[in-house]
C-alpha positions as CSV (number, residue, x, y, z in Angstrom):
1,X,0.0,0.1,0.0
2,X,1.5,3.4,-0.9
3,X,1.5,6.5,1.4
4,X,-1.6,7.9,-0.6
5,X,-3.7,4.7,0.2
6,X,-2.6,4.8,4.0
7,X,-3.5,8.7,4.0
8,X,-7.1,8.1,2.9
9,X,-7.5,5.5,5.6
10,X,-10.1,3.7,3.6
11,X,-9.9,0.1,2.4
12,X,-9.6,-0.5,-1.1
13,X,-13.1,-1.6,-2.3
14,X,-15.2,-0.7,-5.1
15,X,-18.0,1.9,-5.2
16,X,-21.5,0.6,-4.5
17,X,-24.0,3.4,-4.4
18,X,-26.6,2.7,-1.8
19,X,-29.4,3.1,-4.0
20,X,-28.4,0.6,-6.6
21,X,-28.7,-3.0,-6.8
22,X,-26.4,-5.0,-9.2
23,X,-29.3,-7.1,-10.4
24,X,-31.0,-4.0,-11.9
25,X,-27.9,-2.8,-13.8
26,X,-28.6,-5.4,-16.7
27,X,-32.1,-4.2,-17.2
28,X,-31.6,-0.5,-16.6
29,X,-34.2,2.0,-18.0
30,X,-32.2,4.9,-19.6
31,X,-34.0,8.1,-19.7
32,X,-32.5,11.6,-20.9
33,X,-32.5,14.3,-18.1
34,X,-35.9,16.3,-18.2
35,X,-37.5,14.1,-20.8
36,X,-40.7,12.2,-19.8
37,X,-42.0,11.1,-23.1
38,X,-41.1,7.5,-24.2
39,X,-40.8,6.3,-27.7
40,X,-41.8,2.9,-28.9
41,X,-39.5,-0.1,-28.0
42,X,-36.6,-0.3,-30.4
43,X,-36.4,-3.5,-32.4
44,X,-32.7,-3.9,-31.5
45,X,-32.3,-4.9,-28.0
46,X,-30.1,-2.7,-25.8
47,X,-28.9,-3.2,-22.2
48,X,-26.1,-2.5,-19.9
49,X,-23.8,-5.3,-18.6
50,X,-21.5,-5.0,-15.6
51,X,-18.0,-4.0,-16.2
52,X,-16.2,-2.0,-18.7
53,X,-14.8,-3.2,-22.2
54,X,-11.3,-3.9,-21.8
55,X,-8.8,-4.1,-24.8
56,X,-5.1,-4.5,-25.1
57,X,-2.8,-4.1,-28.1
58,X,0.7,-6.0,-27.6
59,X,4.1,-5.9,-28.9
60,X,4.1,-8.5,-31.8
61,X,7.2,-10.6,-32.4
62,X,8.8,-10.7,-35.5
63,X,7.1,-13.8,-36.8
64,X,3.7,-12.0,-36.3
65,X,4.7,-8.8,-38.1
66,X,7.0,-7.2,-35.5
67,X,4.5,-4.5,-34.7
68,X,5.4,-2.0,-31.9
69,X,2.9,-1.1,-29.2
70,X,5.0,2.0,-28.2
71,X,3.3,5.2,-28.3
72,X,6.7,6.8,-28.3
73,X,8.2,4.8,-31.0
74,X,8.5,7.4,-33.7
75,X,9.2,10.3,-31.3
76,X,12.5,11.8,-32.3
77,X,14.9,10.8,-29.4
78,X,13.1,9.7,-26.2
79,X,16.4,10.7,-24.4
80,X,18.8,13.3,-25.5
81,X,22.5,13.5,-24.7
82,X,23.8,16.9,-24.0
83,X,26.3,18.8,-25.9
84,X,29.2,17.6,-23.9
85,X,27.8,14.1,-24.0
86,X,28.4,14.0,-20.1
87,X,24.7,13.0,-19.1
88,X,21.4,11.6,-20.2
89,X,18.4,14.0,-20.0
90,X,14.9,12.8,-20.4
91,X,13.2,14.7,-23.3
92,X,10.0,15.5,-21.7
93,X,9.2,18.0,-24.2
94,X,7.8,15.8,-26.8
95,X,5.8,13.6,-24.4
96,X,2.8,15.8,-24.4
97,X,-0.8,15.2,-24.9
98,X,-0.8,17.0,-28.5
99,X,1.9,14.5,-29.5
100,X,0.9,11.3,-27.9
101,X,-2.9,11.3,-27.8
102,X,-3.2,11.6,-31.6
103,X,-0.7,8.6,-32.0
104,X,-2.9,6.6,-29.4
105,X,-6.2,7.4,-31.7
106,X,-4.4,6.3,-34.7
107,X,-3.1,3.2,-33.2
108,X,-6.4,2.1,-32.0
109,X,-7.6,2.5,-35.6
110,X,-4.6,0.7,-37.2
111,X,-5.5,-2.9,-36.3
112,X,-8.0,-4.9,-33.9
113,X,-7.1,-5.3,-30.4
114,X,-4.8,-8.4,-29.5
115,X,-6.9,-9.3,-26.4
116,X,-10.1,-8.4,-24.8
117,X,-11.6,-8.6,-21.4
118,X,-14.3,-7.3,-18.9
119,X,-12.6,-5.0,-16.6
120,X,-14.5,-5.2,-13.1
121,X,-12.2,-2.8,-11.1
122,X,-9.5,-0.2,-12.4
123,X,-6.8,-1.7,-10.0
124,X,-4.0,-3.6,-11.9
125,X,-2.3,-5.6,-10.4
126,X,-4.7,-6.0,-7.7
127,X,-2.2,-7.0,-4.9
128,X,0.4,-4.5,-5.4
129,X,0.9,-0.8,-6.8
130,X,3.2,-2.2,-9.8
131,X,4.6,-5.4,-11.1
132,X,7.6,-5.9,-13.5
133,X,6.7,-6.2,-17.1
134,X,9.8,-8.3,-17.7
135,X,10.0,-11.8,-19.5
136,X,8.5,-13.6,-16.5
137,X,5.4,-11.6,-16.3
138,X,2.3,-12.8,-18.1
139,X,-1.2,-11.4,-18.7
140,X,-2.4,-13.7,-15.8
141,X,-0.1,-12.0,-13.4
142,X,-1.5,-8.5,-14.3
143,X,-5.3,-9.3,-14.4
144,X,-5.6,-11.8,-11.7
145,X,-6.6,-10.9,-8.0
146,X,-4.7,-13.6,-6.2
147,X,-3.3,-16.9,-6.7
148,X,-6.7,-18.3,-6.1
149,X,-8.8,-15.6,-8.0
150,X,-8.2,-15.2,-11.7
151,X,-10.1,-11.8,-11.6
152,X,-10.4,-10.3,-14.8
153,X,-8.1,-12.8,-16.6
154,X,-11.1,-15.3,-16.5
155,X,-12.8,-13.2,-19.3
156,X,-9.5,-12.5,-21.2
157,X,-9.5,-13.8,-24.9
158,X,-6.7,-13.4,-27.5
159,X,-7.7,-12.7,-31.0
160,X,-7.6,-15.5,-33.3
161,X,-3.9,-16.7,-34.4
162,X,-2.3,-15.3,-31.1
163,X,-1.1,-17.3,-28.1
164,X,0.4,-16.1,-24.9
165,X,3.4,-18.2,-25.2
166,X,4.3,-16.6,-28.4
167,X,3.8,-12.9,-26.9
168,X,5.9,-12.9,-23.8
169,X,6.8,-10.6,-22.4
170,X,3.1,-9.8,-22.8
171,X,2.9,-6.7,-20.6
172,X,5.9,-4.9,-21.9
173,X,5.1,-2.3,-24.7
174,X,1.4,-2.6,-24.4
175,X,-1.5,-0.1,-24.9
176,X,-4.8,-0.6,-23.0
177,X,-8.2,1.0,-23.7
178,X,-11.2,0.7,-21.2
179,X,-14.7,1.7,-22.5
180,X,-18.2,2.0,-20.9
181,X,-19.9,4.3,-18.4
182,X,-19.4,5.0,-14.8
183,X,-22.6,4.7,-12.8
184,X,-22.4,7.7,-10.4
185,X,-24.7,9.1,-7.6
186,X,-26.8,12.2,-8.9
187,X,-25.9,15.9,-7.8
188,X,-22.7,14.8,-6.2
189,X,-19.2,16.1,-6.8
190,X,-16.5,13.2,-7.2
191,X,-12.7,13.5,-7.2
192,X,-10.9,11.1,-9.3
193,X,-7.2,10.2,-8.9
194,X,-5.5,8.2,-11.6
195,X,-2.0,6.7,-11.1
196,X,-0.2,4.7,-13.6
197,X,3.3,3.3,-14.7
198,X,3.7,4.3,-17.6
199,X,1.1,6.8,-19.0
200,X,-2.7,7.4,-19.0
201,X,-5.4,9.8,-20.2
202,X,-9.1,9.5,-19.4
203,X,-12.5,11.0,-20.7
204,X,-15.5,11.4,-19.0
205,X,-19.0,12.9,-19.7
206,X,-18.5,13.0,-23.6
207,X,-21.2,12.3,-26.1
208,X,-20.8,8.6,-26.8
209,X,-22.5,9.2,-30.1
210,X,-19.4,11.3,-31.2
211,X,-16.8,9.4,-29.0
212,X,-13.7,10.8,-27.1
213,X,-11.5,13.3,-28.8
214,X,-7.7,12.4,-29.5
215,X,-7.3,15.7,-31.3
216,X,-4.1,17.7,-31.3
217,X,-5.3,20.5,-29.0
218,X,-4.7,19.6,-25.4
219,X,-6.3,22.9,-24.2
220,X,-9.9,22.2,-25.7
221,X,-12.8,22.7,-23.3
222,X,-15.5,20.8,-24.8
223,X,-16.8,17.4,-23.2
224,X,-15.2,15.3,-25.8
225,X,-11.7,16.4,-24.4
226,X,-9.4,14.4,-22.4
227,X,-9.9,15.2,-18.6
228,X,-6.2,14.4,-17.8
229,X,-2.9,13.1,-19.6
230,X,0.0,11.8,-17.9
231,X,2.9,10.8,-20.1
232,X,5.1,8.9,-17.5
233,X,4.8,6.6,-14.4
234,X,4.1,8.0,-11.0
235,X,2.5,6.4,-8.0
236,X,3.5,9.5,-5.8
237,X,0.3,11.3,-4.7
238,X,2.6,14.3,-4.0
239,X,3.6,14.4,-7.7
240,X,2.5,17.3,-9.6
241,X,1.8,14.8,-12.6
242,X,-0.4,12.7,-10.6
243,X,-3.8,12.9,-12.6
244,X,-6.5,14.5,-10.3
245,X,-9.6,16.0,-11.5
246,X,-13.3,16.9,-10.1
247,X,-16.7,15.9,-11.9
248,X,-20.0,17.2,-10.8
249,X,-22.8,15.1,-11.9
250,X,-25.2,18.1,-11.6
251,X,-23.4,20.0,-14.1
252,X,-23.4,17.6,-16.9
253,X,-25.9,16.0,-19.3
254,X,-26.0,12.3,-19.1
255,X,-28.3,9.2,-18.8
256,X,-29.9,8.0,-15.6
257,X,-30.6,4.3,-14.6
258,X,-33.8,3.2,-12.9
259,X,-32.6,4.0,-9.6
260,X,-31.8,7.7,-10.5
261,X,-28.0,7.1,-10.6
262,X,-26.1,9.2,-13.4
263,X,-24.8,6.9,-16.3
264,X,-21.7,8.9,-17.6
265,X,-19.9,7.9,-20.6
266,X,-16.2,7.1,-19.9
267,X,-12.9,5.9,-21.6
268,X,-9.4,5.4,-20.0
269,X,-6.2,5.0,-22.0
270,X,-3.2,3.2,-20.3
271,X,0.1,2.3,-21.7
272,X,3.1,0.3,-20.5
273,X,6.6,0.7,-22.0
274,X,9.3,-1.0,-19.9
275,X,10.1,-1.9,-16.2
276,X,7.3,-1.6,-13.5
277,X,3.8,-1.5,-14.5
278,X,0.5,-0.6,-12.9
279,X,-2.7,1.1,-13.0
280,X,-5.2,2.6,-10.2
281,X,-8.1,4.8,-10.4
282,X,-9.7,5.9,-7.3
283,X,-12.5,8.5,-6.3
284,X,-13.9,10.2,-3.3
285,X,-17.0,12.3,-2.5
286,X,-16.2,12.8,0.9
287,X,-14.4,16.1,2.2
288,X,-12.9,17.1,5.5
289,X,-13.2,20.4,7.3
290,X,-11.0,22.2,5.0
291,X,-12.8,20.8,1.9
292,X,-10.1,18.4,1.0
293,X,-11.2,15.0,-0.5
294,X,-10.6,12.1,1.7
295,X,-11.5,8.3,1.9
296,X,-10.7,7.1,-1.5
297,X,-12.0,4.0,-3.0
298,X,-11.3,1.9,-6.2
299,X,-13.4,2.6,-9.2
300,X,-14.9,-0.8,-9.9
301,X,-17.7,-3.3,-9.4
302,X,-21.2,-2.0,-10.0
303,X,-19.7,1.5,-10.7
304,X,-18.6,0.1,-14.2
305,X,-21.0,-0.8,-17.0
306,X,-20.9,-1.3,-20.8
307,X,-23.6,-1.6,-23.5
308,X,-24.7,-5.2,-24.2
309,X,-26.8,-5.7,-27.2
310,X,-29.1,-8.9,-27.4
311,X,-30.5,-9.1,-23.8
312,X,-33.8,-7.8,-23.3
313,X,-35.4,-4.6,-24.7
314,X,-35.5,-1.2,-23.2
315,X,-37.8,1.6,-24.0
316,X,-35.7,4.6,-25.0
317,X,-36.8,8.3,-24.7
318,X,-37.5,10.2,-27.8
319,X,-35.4,13.1,-29.1
320,X,-32.5,12.3,-27.0
321,X,-28.8,11.4,-27.5
322,X,-29.1,8.0,-26.2
323,X,-25.9,6.9,-24.0
324,X,-26.4,3.0,-24.6
325,X,-26.7,3.7,-28.4
326,X,-23.6,5.7,-28.3
327,X,-21.7,3.0,-26.6
328,X,-22.9,0.5,-29.0
329,X,-21.5,2.9,-31.6
330,X,-18.1,2.8,-29.8
331,X,-18.1,-1.1,-30.1
332,X,-18.6,-1.4,-26.4
Protein backbone atom coordinates (compact mmCIF):
# COMPACT_ATOMS: atom_id res chain seq x y z
CA UNK A 1 0.00 0.00 0.00
CA UNK A 2 1.33 3.46 -0.90
CA UNK A 3 1.44 6.54 1.29
CA UNK A 4 -1.59 7.89 -0.54
CA UNK A 5 -3.65 4.81 0.23
CA UNK A 6 -2.63 4.93 3.89
CA UNK A 7 -3.46 8.63 4.08
CA UNK A 8 -6.96 8.11 2.82
CA UNK A 9 -7.53 5.54 5.57
CA UNK A 10 -10.11 3.57 3.63
CA UNK A 11 -9.86 -0.02 2.46
CA UNK A 12 -9.53 -0.49 -1.28
CA UNK A 13 -13.01 -1.51 -2.26
CA UNK A 14 -15.20 -0.71 -5.21
CA UNK A 15 -17.93 1.90 -5.24
CA UNK A 16 -21.45 0.68 -4.51
CA UNK A 17 -24.04 3.53 -4.39
CA UNK A 18 -26.55 2.64 -1.72
CA UNK A 19 -29.54 3.09 -4.02
CA UNK A 20 -28.27 0.70 -6.67
CA UNK A 21 -28.80 -3.03 -6.85
CA UNK A 22 -26.47 -4.98 -9.12
CA UNK A 23 -29.30 -7.08 -10.46
CA UNK A 24 -30.98 -4.01 -11.92
CA UNK A 25 -27.98 -2.82 -13.92
CA UNK A 26 -28.49 -5.34 -16.71
CA UNK A 27 -32.11 -4.20 -17.12
CA UNK A 28 -31.58 -0.48 -16.51
CA UNK A 29 -34.09 1.89 -18.07
CA UNK A 30 -32.15 4.78 -19.59
CA UNK A 31 -33.86 8.16 -19.72
CA UNK A 32 -32.55 11.57 -20.75
CA UNK A 33 -32.53 14.35 -18.16
CA UNK A 34 -35.81 16.25 -18.13
CA UNK A 35 -37.55 14.10 -20.74
CA UNK A 36 -40.69 12.21 -19.84
CA UNK A 37 -42.05 11.10 -23.21
CA UNK A 38 -40.98 7.63 -24.31
CA UNK A 39 -40.71 6.33 -27.85
CA UNK A 40 -41.85 2.83 -28.84
CA UNK A 41 -39.53 0.00 -27.94
CA UNK A 42 -36.70 -0.35 -30.46
CA UNK A 43 -36.37 -3.49 -32.53
CA UNK A 44 -32.73 -3.91 -31.52
CA UNK A 45 -32.24 -4.93 -27.93
CA UNK A 46 -29.97 -2.75 -25.82
CA UNK A 47 -28.97 -3.27 -22.21
CA UNK A 48 -26.20 -2.44 -19.81
CA UNK A 49 -23.91 -5.17 -18.50
CA UNK A 50 -21.50 -5.01 -15.53
CA UNK A 51 -17.90 -4.03 -16.21
CA UNK A 52 -16.03 -1.99 -18.80
CA UNK A 53 -14.88 -3.33 -22.14
CA UNK A 54 -11.14 -3.89 -21.78
CA UNK A 55 -8.89 -4.05 -24.85
CA UNK A 56 -5.12 -4.47 -25.14
CA UNK A 57 -2.71 -4.07 -28.03
CA UNK A 58 0.56 -5.93 -27.58
CA UNK A 59 4.12 -5.87 -28.88
CA UNK A 60 4.05 -8.46 -31.65
CA UNK A 61 7.17 -10.57 -32.28
CA UNK A 62 8.90 -10.72 -35.64
CA UNK A 63 7.06 -13.80 -36.87
CA UNK A 64 3.73 -12.04 -36.31
CA UNK A 65 4.68 -8.81 -38.04
CA UNK A 66 7.07 -7.24 -35.50
CA UNK A 67 4.54 -4.48 -34.82
CA UNK A 68 5.31 -2.11 -31.97
CA UNK A 69 2.87 -1.08 -29.24
CA UNK A 70 5.01 1.86 -28.11
CA UNK A 71 3.33 5.27 -28.44
CA UNK A 72 6.76 6.91 -28.31
CA UNK A 73 8.25 4.71 -31.04
CA UNK A 74 8.52 7.38 -33.74
CA UNK A 75 9.15 10.39 -31.52
CA UNK A 76 12.65 11.81 -32.10
CA UNK A 77 15.03 10.72 -29.35
CA UNK A 78 13.17 9.63 -26.24
CA UNK A 79 16.44 10.47 -24.44
CA UNK A 80 18.83 13.22 -25.53
CA UNK A 81 22.57 13.40 -24.76
CA UNK A 82 23.66 16.91 -23.84
CA UNK A 83 26.24 18.77 -25.95
CA UNK A 84 29.17 17.51 -23.87
CA UNK A 85 27.92 13.96 -23.80
CA UNK A 86 28.29 14.00 -20.03
CA UNK A 87 24.77 13.01 -19.02
CA UNK A 88 21.45 11.72 -20.28
CA UNK A 89 18.46 14.03 -20.03
CA UNK A 90 14.92 12.77 -20.44
CA UNK A 91 13.29 14.57 -23.33
CA UNK A 92 9.94 15.38 -21.75
CA UNK A 93 9.11 18.17 -24.20
CA UNK A 94 7.90 15.63 -26.76
CA UNK A 95 5.84 13.53 -24.37
CA UNK A 96 2.79 15.79 -24.44
CA UNK A 97 -0.92 15.26 -24.96
CA UNK A 98 -0.63 17.00 -28.33
CA UNK A 99 1.92 14.42 -29.48
CA UNK A 100 0.82 11.24 -27.74
CA UNK A 101 -3.00 11.29 -27.83
CA UNK A 102 -3.33 11.56 -31.63
CA UNK A 103 -0.84 8.68 -31.89
CA UNK A 104 -3.02 6.65 -29.55
CA UNK A 105 -6.14 7.37 -31.62
CA UNK A 106 -4.37 6.38 -34.84
CA UNK A 107 -2.97 3.28 -33.17
CA UNK A 108 -6.43 2.10 -32.09
CA UNK A 109 -7.61 2.50 -35.67
CA UNK A 110 -4.61 0.65 -37.11
CA UNK A 111 -5.55 -2.89 -36.12
CA UNK A 112 -7.98 -4.84 -33.93
CA UNK A 113 -7.05 -5.35 -30.27
CA UNK A 114 -4.87 -8.37 -29.58
CA UNK A 115 -6.88 -9.24 -26.48
CA UNK A 116 -10.21 -8.34 -24.87
CA UNK A 117 -11.66 -8.82 -21.40
CA UNK A 118 -14.25 -7.42 -18.97
CA UNK A 119 -12.75 -4.94 -16.52
CA UNK A 120 -14.44 -5.19 -13.12
CA UNK A 121 -12.16 -2.81 -11.20
CA UNK A 122 -9.52 -0.29 -12.33
CA UNK A 123 -6.80 -1.77 -10.12
CA UNK A 124 -4.00 -3.62 -11.90
CA UNK A 125 -2.26 -5.60 -10.54
CA UNK A 126 -4.59 -6.15 -7.61
CA UNK A 127 -2.19 -7.03 -4.81
CA UNK A 128 0.51 -4.36 -5.27
CA UNK A 129 0.97 -0.94 -6.85
CA UNK A 130 3.05 -2.26 -9.72
CA UNK A 131 4.56 -5.37 -11.23
CA UNK A 132 7.58 -6.06 -13.40
CA UNK A 133 6.83 -6.10 -17.12
CA UNK A 134 9.84 -8.33 -17.71
CA UNK A 135 9.94 -11.71 -19.45
CA UNK A 136 8.64 -13.56 -16.42
CA UNK A 137 5.40 -11.56 -16.33
CA UNK A 138 2.24 -12.84 -18.00
CA UNK A 139 -1.21 -11.40 -18.61
CA UNK A 140 -2.45 -13.62 -15.78
CA UNK A 141 -0.07 -11.87 -13.36
CA UNK A 142 -1.44 -8.48 -14.33
CA UNK A 143 -5.19 -9.24 -14.41
CA UNK A 144 -5.73 -11.76 -11.60
CA UNK A 145 -6.69 -10.77 -8.04
CA UNK A 146 -4.80 -13.54 -6.26
CA UNK A 147 -3.31 -16.97 -6.79
CA UNK A 148 -6.78 -18.38 -6.14
CA UNK A 149 -8.84 -15.74 -7.97
CA UNK A 150 -8.27 -15.24 -11.70
CA UNK A 151 -10.10 -11.90 -11.57
CA UNK A 152 -10.42 -10.22 -14.96
CA UNK A 153 -8.15 -12.82 -16.55
CA UNK A 154 -11.12 -15.21 -16.44
CA UNK A 155 -12.71 -13.20 -19.25
CA UNK A 156 -9.49 -12.55 -21.20
CA UNK A 157 -9.45 -13.74 -24.82
CA UNK A 158 -6.69 -13.35 -27.41
CA UNK A 159 -7.68 -12.68 -30.99
CA UNK A 160 -7.44 -15.52 -33.46
CA UNK A 161 -3.90 -16.54 -34.33
CA UNK A 162 -2.24 -15.31 -31.14
CA UNK A 163 -1.03 -17.31 -28.16
CA UNK A 164 0.38 -16.02 -24.88
CA UNK A 165 3.46 -18.23 -25.17
CA UNK A 166 4.39 -16.50 -28.42
CA UNK A 167 3.86 -13.02 -26.98
CA UNK A 168 5.90 -12.96 -23.77
CA UNK A 169 6.85 -10.55 -22.32
CA UNK A 170 3.16 -9.83 -22.77
CA UNK A 171 2.86 -6.68 -20.60
CA UNK A 172 5.92 -4.85 -21.94
CA UNK A 173 5.13 -2.28 -24.65
CA UNK A 174 1.37 -2.64 -24.43
CA UNK A 175 -1.48 -0.15 -24.94
CA UNK A 176 -4.80 -0.56 -23.13
CA UNK A 177 -8.26 0.95 -23.59
CA UNK A 178 -11.19 0.70 -21.17
CA UNK A 179 -14.60 1.84 -22.51
CA UNK A 180 -18.11 2.01 -21.11
CA UNK A 181 -19.77 4.21 -18.50
CA UNK A 182 -19.45 5.10 -14.83
CA UNK A 183 -22.56 4.83 -12.67
CA UNK A 184 -22.40 7.83 -10.31
CA UNK A 185 -24.66 9.26 -7.63
CA UNK A 186 -26.77 12.20 -8.84
CA UNK A 187 -26.00 15.78 -7.75
CA UNK A 188 -22.64 14.72 -6.35
CA UNK A 189 -19.11 16.07 -6.78
CA UNK A 190 -16.50 13.36 -7.36
CA UNK A 191 -12.75 13.69 -7.25
CA UNK A 192 -10.89 11.11 -9.31
CA UNK A 193 -7.23 10.16 -8.98
CA UNK A 194 -5.48 8.06 -11.60
CA UNK A 195 -2.00 6.69 -10.97
CA UNK A 196 -0.12 4.65 -13.49
CA UNK A 197 3.24 3.38 -14.69
CA UNK A 198 3.57 4.29 -17.51
CA UNK A 199 1.12 6.85 -18.95
CA UNK A 200 -2.64 7.38 -18.90
CA UNK A 201 -5.43 9.64 -20.10
CA UNK A 202 -9.16 9.56 -19.40
CA UNK A 203 -12.39 10.91 -20.86
CA UNK A 204 -15.57 11.35 -18.80
CA UNK A 205 -18.92 12.86 -19.72
CA UNK A 206 -18.43 12.95 -23.49
CA UNK A 207 -21.21 12.36 -25.99
CA UNK A 208 -20.86 8.64 -26.81
CA UNK A 209 -22.51 9.18 -30.18
CA UNK A 210 -19.46 11.28 -31.09
CA UNK A 211 -16.83 9.51 -29.00
CA UNK A 212 -13.84 10.85 -27.07
CA UNK A 213 -11.50 13.23 -28.86
CA UNK A 214 -7.85 12.39 -29.46
CA UNK A 215 -7.38 15.76 -31.17
CA UNK A 216 -4.13 17.67 -31.22
CA UNK A 217 -5.33 20.54 -29.02
CA UNK A 218 -4.68 19.65 -25.36
CA UNK A 219 -6.40 22.84 -24.14
CA UNK A 220 -9.83 22.18 -25.64
CA UNK A 221 -12.67 22.64 -23.17
CA UNK A 222 -15.56 20.73 -24.76
CA UNK A 223 -16.87 17.50 -23.15
CA UNK A 224 -15.08 15.33 -25.71
CA UNK A 225 -11.63 16.38 -24.46
CA UNK A 226 -9.37 14.26 -22.29
CA UNK A 227 -9.87 15.10 -18.63
CA UNK A 228 -6.25 14.34 -17.88
CA UNK A 229 -3.02 13.19 -19.46
CA UNK A 230 0.04 11.79 -17.73
CA UNK A 231 2.99 10.85 -19.96
CA UNK A 232 5.06 8.81 -17.54
CA UNK A 233 4.85 6.54 -14.55
CA UNK A 234 4.09 7.87 -11.11
CA UNK A 235 2.48 6.41 -8.02
CA UNK A 236 3.45 9.36 -5.82
CA UNK A 237 0.36 11.23 -4.60
CA UNK A 238 2.49 14.35 -4.11
CA UNK A 239 3.75 14.32 -7.68
CA UNK A 240 2.38 17.26 -9.65
CA UNK A 241 1.87 14.93 -12.60
CA UNK A 242 -0.50 12.74 -10.61
CA UNK A 243 -3.81 12.90 -12.49
CA UNK A 244 -6.51 14.48 -10.34
CA UNK A 245 -9.79 16.07 -11.47
CA UNK A 246 -13.31 16.67 -10.19
CA UNK A 247 -16.62 15.88 -11.86
CA UNK A 248 -19.99 17.25 -10.71
CA UNK A 249 -22.85 15.08 -11.95
CA UNK A 250 -25.25 18.02 -11.50
CA UNK A 251 -23.39 20.05 -14.14
CA UNK A 252 -23.29 17.53 -16.97
CA UNK A 253 -25.89 16.00 -19.26
CA UNK A 254 -26.09 12.23 -19.06
CA UNK A 255 -28.49 9.32 -18.86
CA UNK A 256 -29.95 7.87 -15.67
CA UNK A 257 -30.59 4.30 -14.64
CA UNK A 258 -33.82 3.03 -13.06
CA UNK A 259 -32.59 3.99 -9.59
CA UNK A 260 -31.80 7.58 -10.57
CA UNK A 261 -28.02 7.16 -10.74
CA UNK A 262 -26.12 9.05 -13.44
CA UNK A 263 -24.72 6.86 -16.23
CA UNK A 264 -21.75 8.80 -17.63
CA UNK A 265 -19.76 7.83 -20.74
CA UNK A 266 -16.15 6.96 -19.88
CA UNK A 267 -12.92 5.88 -21.54
CA UNK A 268 -9.44 5.31 -20.11
CA UNK A 269 -6.15 4.97 -21.98
CA UNK A 270 -3.20 3.25 -20.29
CA UNK A 271 0.16 2.31 -21.78
CA UNK A 272 3.20 0.44 -20.50
CA UNK A 273 6.67 0.68 -22.00
CA UNK A 274 9.33 -1.00 -19.87
CA UNK A 275 10.07 -1.85 -16.23
CA UNK A 276 7.30 -1.51 -13.69
CA UNK A 277 3.65 -1.57 -14.74
CA UNK A 278 0.54 -0.63 -12.81
CA UNK A 279 -2.77 1.23 -12.97
CA UNK A 280 -5.06 2.59 -10.26
CA UNK A 281 -8.16 4.78 -10.52
CA UNK A 282 -9.68 5.97 -7.24
CA UNK A 283 -12.49 8.32 -6.31
CA UNK A 284 -13.85 10.23 -3.34
CA UNK A 285 -17.06 12.10 -2.61
CA UNK A 286 -16.18 12.90 1.00
CA UNK A 287 -14.37 16.03 2.21
CA UNK A 288 -12.86 17.05 5.53
CA UNK A 289 -13.35 20.36 7.36
CA UNK A 290 -10.95 22.09 4.99
CA UNK A 291 -12.75 20.86 1.88
CA UNK A 292 -10.03 18.35 0.97
CA UNK A 293 -11.26 15.06 -0.42
CA UNK A 294 -10.62 11.95 1.67
CA UNK A 295 -11.47 8.26 2.01
CA UNK A 296 -10.71 7.21 -1.55
CA UNK A 297 -12.05 3.98 -3.01
CA UNK A 298 -11.20 1.98 -6.10
CA UNK A 299 -13.40 2.63 -9.14
CA UNK A 300 -14.94 -0.76 -9.79
CA UNK A 301 -17.66 -3.35 -9.38
CA UNK A 302 -21.18 -2.05 -10.14
CA UNK A 303 -19.79 1.42 -10.75
CA UNK A 304 -18.63 0.10 -14.15
CA UNK A 305 -21.04 -0.77 -16.98
CA UNK A 306 -20.97 -1.26 -20.74
CA UNK A 307 -23.60 -1.72 -23.44
CA UNK A 308 -24.61 -5.30 -24.13
CA UNK A 309 -26.76 -5.83 -27.24
CA UNK A 310 -29.01 -8.83 -27.47
CA UNK A 311 -30.35 -9.15 -23.93
CA UNK A 312 -33.81 -7.78 -23.26
CA UNK A 313 -35.42 -4.65 -24.68
CA UNK A 314 -35.27 -1.16 -23.17
CA UNK A 315 -37.80 1.57 -24.02
CA UNK A 316 -35.77 4.66 -24.88
CA UNK A 317 -36.68 8.37 -24.63
CA UNK A 318 -37.59 10.32 -27.74
CA UNK A 319 -35.47 13.19 -29.06
CA UNK A 320 -32.46 12.27 -26.92
CA UNK A 321 -28.87 11.36 -27.55
CA UNK A 322 -28.90 7.88 -26.04
CA UNK A 323 -25.89 6.81 -24.09
CA UNK A 324 -26.38 3.13 -24.71
CA UNK A 325 -26.75 3.64 -28.47
CA UNK A 326 -23.58 5.70 -28.44
CA UNK A 327 -21.71 3.04 -26.56
CA UNK A 328 -22.82 0.51 -29.13
CA UNK A 329 -21.43 2.85 -31.75
CA UNK A 330 -18.09 2.78 -29.90
CA UNK A 331 -18.16 -1.00 -30.11
CA UNK A 332 -18.57 -1.47 -26.37
